[in-house]
C-alpha positions as CSV (number, residue, x, y, z in Angstrom):
1,M,78.6,75.8,-55.3
2,Q,78.9,79.1,-57.1
3,V,80.1,80.8,-53.9
4,V,82.8,78.3,-53.4
5,S,84.0,78.6,-57.0
6,R,84.1,82.4,-56.8
7,R,86.2,82.2,-53.6
8,L,88.6,79.8,-55.3
9,G,88.8,82.1,-58.3
10,H,89.6,85.1,-56.1
11,Q,92.3,83.1,-54.3
12,N,93.9,82.1,-57.6
13,L,93.8,85.7,-58.9
14,N,95.2,87.2,-55.7
15,P,98.7,88.5,-56.9
16,C,100.1,88.8,-53.4
17,R,99.5,85.1,-52.5
18,S,100.8,83.9,-55.9
19,I,103.9,85.9,-55.7
20,S,104.6,84.9,-52.1
21,S,104.1,81.3,-53.1
22,L,106.6,81.7,-55.9
23,K,109.1,83.3,-53.5
24,S,108.7,80.4,-51.1
25,L,109.5,77.9,-53.8
26,Y,112.2,80.0,-55.5
27,P,113.7,82.4,-53.0
28,L,114.8,85.5,-55.0
29,H,116.1,88.7,-53.5
30,D,114.6,92.0,-54.6
31,Y,118.0,93.6,-54.5
32,H,119.1,91.8,-57.6
33,Y,116.1,93.1,-59.6
34,G,115.6,96.5,-58.1
35,A,116.3,99.9,-59.8
36,H,119.0,100.6,-57.2
37,H,121.1,97.8,-58.5
38,P,124.1,99.2,-60.5
39,R,123.2,97.1,-63.5
40,F,119.8,98.7,-63.8
41,A,120.5,102.1,-62.4
42,S,120.1,105.2,-64.5
43,N,123.1,106.7,-66.2
44,I,121.8,110.1,-67.0
45,A,122.0,112.9,-64.5
46,T,119.0,115.1,-64.1
47,K,118.3,118.5,-62.5
48,G,117.8,117.3,-59.0
49,I,114.7,115.1,-59.5
50,G,116.5,111.7,-59.1
51,H,117.5,109.1,-61.7
52,L,115.5,107.9,-64.6
53,V,114.2,104.4,-64.6
54,R,116.4,102.0,-66.6
55,K,115.5,98.5,-67.6
56,G,117.6,95.8,-69.3
57,T,121.3,95.2,-69.8
58,G,122.1,98.3,-71.8
59,G,121.6,97.0,-75.3
60,R,119.4,98.3,-78.1
61,S,116.4,96.4,-76.7
62,S,116.8,97.9,-73.2
63,V,115.2,101.0,-71.8
64,S,117.8,103.7,-71.0
65,G,115.2,106.2,-69.8
66,I,116.4,108.7,-72.4
67,I,113.8,110.1,-74.8
68,S,115.9,112.3,-77.0
69,A,114.8,114.9,-79.5
70,V,117.7,115.2,-81.9
71,F,117.2,118.3,-84.1
72,G,119.4,118.0,-87.3
73,A,119.6,114.2,-86.9
74,T,119.4,113.7,-90.7
75,G,122.8,115.5,-91.1
76,F,126.4,114.3,-91.0
77,L,126.9,114.0,-87.2
78,G,123.3,113.0,-86.7
79,R,123.5,109.5,-88.0
80,Y,126.4,108.7,-85.7
81,L,124.7,110.2,-82.7
82,V,121.4,108.5,-83.3
83,Q,123.2,105.2,-83.7
84,R,124.9,105.7,-80.3
85,L,121.7,106.7,-78.6
86,A,119.7,103.8,-80.1
87,K,122.4,101.3,-79.3
88,M,122.0,102.0,-75.5
89,G,118.3,101.6,-75.6
90,S,117.2,105.2,-76.0
91,Q,114.1,106.4,-77.8
92,V,115.1,108.9,-80.5
93,L,112.7,111.5,-81.9
94,V,113.9,112.5,-85.3
95,P,112.3,115.8,-86.5
96,F,112.7,116.3,-90.3
97,R,111.6,118.9,-92.7
98,G,112.6,117.3,-96.0
99,S,111.3,114.3,-97.9
100,E,110.1,111.1,-96.3
101,D,113.3,109.4,-97.4
102,S,115.6,111.8,-95.5
103,H,115.4,109.7,-92.3
104,R,115.2,106.3,-93.9
105,H,118.8,105.3,-93.0
106,L,118.1,106.1,-89.3
107,K,115.2,103.7,-88.9
108,L,117.5,100.6,-88.8
109,M,119.7,101.9,-86.0
110,G,117.3,101.2,-83.2
111,D,114.9,98.5,-82.0
112,L,111.3,98.5,-83.2
113,G,109.6,101.8,-82.4
114,Q,112.7,103.4,-80.9
115,I,113.4,105.7,-83.9
116,V,110.4,108.0,-84.3
117,P,110.5,110.3,-87.4
118,M,108.4,113.5,-86.9
119,K,107.6,116.0,-89.6
120,Y,108.1,119.5,-88.4
121,N,108.7,123.1,-89.6
122,P,111.6,124.9,-87.8
123,R,109.8,128.2,-88.2
124,D,106.6,126.9,-86.5
125,E,106.8,126.9,-82.7
126,N,103.8,124.5,-82.4
127,S,105.5,121.8,-84.5
128,I,108.7,122.1,-82.3
129,K,106.6,121.8,-79.2
130,A,104.9,118.7,-80.6
131,V,108.4,117.1,-81.1
132,M,109.5,118.0,-77.6
133,A,106.3,117.0,-75.9
134,K,107.5,113.5,-74.8
135,A,111.2,114.3,-74.7
136,N,113.4,114.7,-71.7
137,V,116.7,115.4,-73.6
138,V,117.1,117.9,-76.4
139,I,120.2,117.8,-78.7
140,N,120.6,120.5,-81.3
141,L,122.7,119.7,-84.3
142,I,121.2,122.2,-86.7
143,G,123.8,124.2,-88.6
144,R,124.8,125.2,-92.1
145,E,128.1,126.5,-93.5
146,Y,126.5,128.3,-96.5
147,E,123.4,130.5,-97.0
148,T,120.5,129.7,-99.3
149,R,117.7,131.8,-100.7
150,N,115.4,130.7,-97.8
151,Y,117.7,130.4,-94.8
152,S,120.4,132.8,-93.7
153,F,123.4,132.1,-91.5
154,E,121.7,133.9,-88.6
155,E,118.4,132.1,-88.8
156,V,119.9,128.6,-89.1
157,N,122.8,128.9,-86.7
158,H,121.4,131.4,-84.1
159,F,117.7,132.0,-84.1
160,M,116.7,128.4,-84.4
161,A,118.9,127.4,-81.6
162,E,117.6,130.2,-79.4
163,K,114.0,129.1,-80.2
164,L,114.7,125.6,-79.2
165,A,116.2,126.8,-75.9
166,V,113.2,129.0,-75.1
167,I,110.7,126.2,-75.9
168,A,112.8,123.7,-73.8
169,K,112.7,126.1,-70.9
170,E,108.9,126.5,-71.2
171,H,108.5,122.7,-71.4
172,G,109.8,122.2,-67.9
173,G,110.6,118.5,-68.3
174,I,113.8,118.8,-70.4
175,M,116.6,117.6,-68.1
176,R,119.5,117.9,-70.5
177,F,120.1,120.3,-73.4
178,V,123.1,119.9,-75.6
179,Q,124.0,122.5,-78.2
180,V,126.6,121.5,-80.9
181,S,128.4,124.7,-82.0
182,C,131.7,125.1,-83.9
183,L,135.3,125.4,-82.8
184,G,136.3,129.0,-83.3
185,A,132.9,130.4,-82.6
186,S,133.4,134.0,-81.5
187,P,131.7,137.4,-81.9
188,S,134.9,138.7,-83.4
189,S,135.3,136.0,-86.0
190,P,135.6,137.0,-89.7
191,S,133.1,134.2,-90.5
192,R,129.4,135.0,-90.3
193,M,128.6,131.4,-89.4
194,L,131.0,131.4,-86.5
195,K,129.6,134.7,-85.3
196,A,126.1,133.3,-85.4
197,K,127.2,130.2,-83.5
198,A,128.7,132.4,-80.8
199,A,125.5,134.4,-80.5
200,A,123.5,131.1,-80.3
201,E,125.7,129.9,-77.4
202,E,125.1,133.1,-75.5
203,A,121.4,133.0,-76.1
204,I,121.1,129.3,-75.0
205,L,123.2,129.8,-71.8
206,R,121.0,132.8,-71.0
207,E,117.8,130.8,-71.2
208,L,119.3,127.5,-69.9
209,P,122.4,128.0,-67.8
210,E,122.7,124.3,-67.3
211,A,123.0,123.6,-71.0
212,T,126.1,121.8,-72.4
213,I,127.9,123.4,-75.3
214,M,130.1,121.2,-77.7
215,R,132.4,123.0,-80.1
216,P,133.8,120.4,-82.5
217,A,136.5,121.2,-85.0
218,G,136.0,120.3,-88.7
219,M,134.7,116.7,-88.6
220,I,136.2,113.9,-90.7
221,G,134.2,110.8,-91.7
222,T,132.7,108.9,-94.5
223,E,130.2,111.6,-95.5
224,D,132.3,114.6,-94.6
225,R,132.5,117.8,-96.6
226,I,136.2,118.4,-96.3
227,L,138.2,115.4,-97.6
228,N,135.4,114.2,-99.9
229,T,135.1,117.7,-101.4
230,W,138.9,117.8,-102.0
231,A,139.0,114.3,-103.5
232,H,136.1,115.0,-105.8
233,F,137.8,118.2,-107.1
234,V,141.1,116.4,-107.6
235,K,139.5,113.6,-109.6
236,N,137.6,116.0,-111.8
237,Y,140.3,118.6,-112.4
238,G,143.6,117.0,-111.5
239,F,144.7,119.6,-108.9
240,L,143.6,121.1,-105.6
241,P,143.3,124.8,-104.9
242,L,145.1,125.9,-101.7
243,I,143.3,128.9,-100.2
244,G,146.1,131.3,-99.1
245,D,149.3,129.4,-99.0
246,G,147.8,126.4,-97.1
247,S,149.5,127.4,-93.8
248,T,146.3,127.9,-91.8
249,K,146.3,125.6,-88.7
250,I,143.3,123.3,-88.2
251,Q,142.6,120.5,-85.8
252,P,140.2,118.1,-87.5
253,V,138.3,115.5,-85.4
254,Y,136.8,112.1,-86.2
255,V,133.0,112.4,-86.2
256,V,132.5,109.2,-84.2
257,D,134.5,110.8,-81.3
258,V,132.2,113.8,-81.3
259,A,129.1,111.5,-81.0
260,S,130.9,109.7,-78.2
261,A,131.5,113.0,-76.4
262,I,127.8,113.9,-76.5
263,I,126.9,110.5,-75.1
264,A,129.5,110.8,-72.4
265,A,128.1,114.1,-71.3
266,L,124.6,112.6,-71.0
267,K,126.0,109.7,-68.9
268,D,128.0,111.7,-66.4
269,D,126.9,112.8,-63.0
270,G,126.0,116.2,-64.2
271,T,129.5,117.7,-64.2
272,S,129.1,118.6,-67.9
273,M,126.0,120.8,-67.3
274,G,126.6,124.5,-67.9
275,K,130.1,123.9,-69.5
276,V,131.7,124.4,-72.9
277,Y,133.8,121.7,-74.5
278,E,136.2,122.3,-77.4
279,L,136.5,119.0,-79.3
280,G,139.6,118.8,-81.6
281,G,141.6,115.9,-82.8
282,P,144.9,114.8,-81.2
283,D,147.0,116.4,-84.0
284,V,147.2,119.9,-85.5
285,F,147.7,120.1,-89.2
286,S,148.1,122.9,-91.7
287,V,145.7,122.8,-94.6
288,H,148.6,121.8,-96.8
289,Q,149.6,118.9,-94.5
290,L,146.0,117.6,-94.5
291,A,145.9,117.8,-98.3
292,E,149.1,115.7,-98.4
293,I,147.4,113.0,-96.3
294,M,144.5,113.0,-98.7
295,F,146.7,112.7,-101.8
296,D,148.7,109.9,-100.2
297,T,145.5,108.0,-99.3
298,I,143.9,108.2,-102.8
299,R,147.3,107.5,-104.3
300,E,147.5,110.5,-106.6
301,W,150.4,112.7,-107.3
302,P,149.9,116.0,-105.4
303,H,149.2,119.0,-107.6
304,Y,148.4,122.3,-106.0
305,V,147.4,125.8,-107.2
306,K,147.9,128.4,-104.5
307,V,145.0,130.9,-104.6
308,P,145.6,134.1,-102.6
309,F,142.8,135.1,-100.2
310,P,141.7,138.2,-102.3
311,I,141.4,136.1,-105.5
312,A,139.6,133.3,-103.7
313,K,137.1,135.8,-102.3
314,G,136.7,137.3,-105.7
315,I,135.9,133.8,-107.2
316,A,133.3,133.2,-104.4
317,M,131.7,136.6,-104.4
318,P,129.4,136.4,-107.4
319,R,127.3,133.7,-105.6
320,E,126.8,135.9,-102.6
321,I,125.8,138.9,-104.8
322,F,123.3,137.1,-106.9
323,L,121.9,134.7,-104.2
324,N,118.7,136.7,-103.6
325,K,118.6,138.5,-106.9
326,V,117.9,135.6,-109.3
327,P,114.6,133.7,-109.5
328,F,116.3,130.3,-109.2
329,P,118.6,128.6,-106.6
330,L,122.3,128.8,-107.1
331,P,124.7,125.9,-106.9
332,T,126.0,124.9,-103.4
333,P,129.5,126.2,-102.9
334,T,132.2,123.7,-102.2
335,I,135.8,124.8,-102.1
336,F,135.1,128.5,-103.0
337,N,132.7,129.2,-100.1
338,L,133.1,132.9,-99.1
339,D,132.4,132.3,-95.5
340,Q,134.7,129.4,-95.2
341,I,137.4,131.4,-96.9
342,N,137.0,134.1,-94.3
343,A,137.3,131.5,-91.6
344,L,140.5,130.2,-93.1
345,T,142.2,133.6,-92.5
346,Q,142.6,132.5,-88.8
347,D,143.9,129.3,-87.2
348,T,141.2,127.1,-85.7
349,V,142.6,125.1,-82.8
350,V,141.6,124.1,-79.3
351,S,142.3,126.8,-76.7
352,P,145.0,125.8,-74.1
353,D,142.7,126.2,-71.1
354,A,139.5,124.7,-72.7
355,L,137.7,121.6,-71.5
356,T,138.4,118.8,-74.1
357,F,137.9,115.1,-74.7
358,N,140.1,114.3,-71.8
359,D,137.5,115.9,-69.4
360,L,134.9,113.5,-70.8
361,G,137.1,110.5,-70.4
362,I,137.5,110.0,-74.2
363,V,140.7,109.5,-76.2
364,P,140.2,110.8,-79.7
365,H,141.3,108.8,-82.7
366,K,144.3,109.8,-84.7
367,L,143.3,110.9,-88.2
368,K,145.7,108.7,-90.1
369,G,144.3,105.2,-90.6
370,Y,140.8,104.0,-90.1
371,P,139.0,107.5,-89.9
372,I,140.1,108.3,-93.5
373,E,139.9,104.8,-95.0
374,F,136.8,105.9,-96.9
375,L,139.1,107.8,-99.3
376,I,140.2,104.6,-101.0
377,Q,137.1,104.8,-103.1
378,Y,138.8,107.6,-105.0
379,R,141.8,105.5,-106.1
380,K,142.2,105.2,-109.8
381,G,141.2,101.6,-110.9
382,G,140.0,100.5,-107.5
383,P,141.1,100.2,-103.9
384,N,144.3,98.2,-104.7
385,Y,145.4,100.4,-107.6
386,G,146.9,103.9,-108.0
387,S,150.4,105.3,-107.6
388,T,152.2,103.6,-104.8
389,V,154.8,105.1,-102.5
390,S,157.6,103.4,-104.5
391,E,156.4,105.0,-107.7
392,K,156.6,108.4,-106.2
393,V,160.3,108.1,-105.5
394,S,162.3,110.3,-107.9
395,P,164.5,108.4,-110.4
396,D,167.4,110.6,-109.2
397,A,167.2,109.0,-105.8
398,Y,168.4,105.6,-107.2
399,P,172.2,104.9,-107.1
């Protein structure tokens, strides 16, 4: 009796017979559930080792096959990029060096267990290797437009990026490396930050020739450090300093478009590997024109004080002189940032022959409208108050 029961148990536990019996009752074709079906196929190109396994329909509860280590994810661009990665079912490793609250806002962007915060030290190679251990994609967003007592332009914008590239090369399993640089990065730039970014690009392409370089222009968005800084200054002091005469040409870009460009590069068939993309908005503005848009959105009368470059540099110089000479940290520079002032001595626009959003299949948003709606918080009395266009008309214009 025991022998018979064992045989029956083995027959019931035989997976081949049970599956074949199910198929006989409900004939299903493997084609519709195989990895080769376009709905389940991988959408990330790799370095010649085939496609990654993808499961699900492509939502946040799916598996995209991407395990991305996003260095600098707690910054401005990071929150938008992490959201896009998590939305498509990717696991995102978020290395952070600050407090435990610095990554709190990112946890909600992905499904349970998909956003993985990891404490690390950017100066410790072992902690960087621990972050990259399970990753197959590395995205470097680390950057700083001002120096501190602990971190120089060169260390933050150049040496850290080079270290990530070297470790990714040693790792052997990193299939895509994306470096986010800056538009205008050049060894001949008057800005130390842009010089460091150019040096980082050269070092990364030397270590990883298949890396993708993104050069976004000044990014505009809810947490930006351009329009928010200007609006804060205007609300506090009633005027806006124009460095130079405000004629410097810039090409600001919506931050969401930059995040979309990085995702598009990961999804392509590998055509973006080893290439440099310059990401600028659809319109070129002078600094004065962009300030006019800001004033019009916050419904304030425009008041400017033109500050010549030598005077602006003189105002910003004391911080640079005393930065490493006093035993306490100095305030973070805003408008009068010496390196940014040096960068404003040259126009920063997309080169005519550069690869742009169009080559990634993306149409960037125009700046006027939704991308700057966040400025309504600065309107006097609330979103529906402030000086309207009709109030700005001169009385002499009436008949």
